N, C-alpha and C positions, 0 to 999 in steps of 0.2 A: 481435631487437629486435621486440617485440611492435607491431603495427600501432596501437594506442592512444597508444603511445609515441612515436613517428613523427609521427601526427597532432598531438600535443600541441607537438612541436618544431616544426613546421609554423607552428601557430597563433599559437606564442611568437615565431617568427621573423617572422613577417609582420606582427604589430601595429606600429602607427606607430612607437612609440618604440625598439623594437629590430630595426627594417628594416635598417639599416646599420650597421656597426661603427664606434664612435667613431675619429674621425681621428686621435687619440692612440696608439691601437695602431699597432704596427709593421705594415709590409706582411706580415712573415714569419708573424704572429700570424692576419692575416685570411686567409692562404691556409691556414695550419693548419686554423682553424675551418672554411673552405671545405671542405677536405679530408674532416675529420671528417662533415659533413653529406653530402656527396656519397656517402661511404664507406656511411654508415647507410641514404642511400634508395637506393643499387643493392642492398644487401642485402634491404631491404624489396620492392623490385621483384623480385627474384629470387626470395623467398619465395612472393610473389603469382603468378608465373608458374609456378613448381613446382606450387603447390597447384592451379591451373589444369589445366596438364597431366596430373596426377595425376586430378583430376575426370572430364577427358575420357576418358581411359584406363579408368577404372572405368564410365563411362557405355557407351562401346562395349562393354566386357566384358559388359555387362547387357544389352545389345542384341544381341549375338552369342547369349548364353544364351536370350533370348526367341525368337530365329530359331529356334534348335535346338529348344528346345519346340515351337513351330510347325509345325516340319518333322516331328517326331516324332508330333505329332497327326495332321499330315497322312498319313503314311507308315501310321499306325495307321489311319485312316480306310480307306486304300486297300487295306490289308491284308484288313480287315473287307470290304470291298467283294468282293473277287476272292474270299476265304472263302466269302460268301453265293453268289456266282454258281457256286463248284465244288460247293457244297452242293444248289444247286437242280439244277444239271445232273446231279449224282448221283441225285437224288431222282426226276427226269424219267426217267433210262434205268432206275432200277428199276422205275417204274410202267411203261413201255413194256414191259419184260420180263416182268412179272407178267400185264399184258394178252395178250402173244402166248401166255405159258404157258396161260394161261386160255382163250384163244381154240382154242389146238391140244388142249387137253383136252377141251374142250365139242364139237369137231368129231371128234373121232377116239374 
C-alpha cells in the first residue's frame, strides 16, 4: 500500500465524524475494521523499516568504498615516497661511484 493511501486513511479515520464507528454496527464488524487498519498499518511500517535498512546498507557500502579508495590513495603515496627514496639513494650511490672513479683516474 503506498504511503499516501495510508496517510489518507489516517486522516479520514481521525476526522471528527468518522472517529468511532457507529454503535449500530455489531462488535464483529468493528473488530474486522480494526484488523484491516492494523494489518495495513503494519505493512506500511514494515515497508518503511525495510526501506530504512536498505538505505543504511547502501550508505555503509558507499562509506566502505570511500575508505578503500582513500586507502589506495594513501598506499599509492607511500609507494611513490618509497620509490622516490630508492631512486635518490641509487642516484647518490652512482654519483659516489663516479666521484671515486674520477678521483682514482686523476690520481693514477
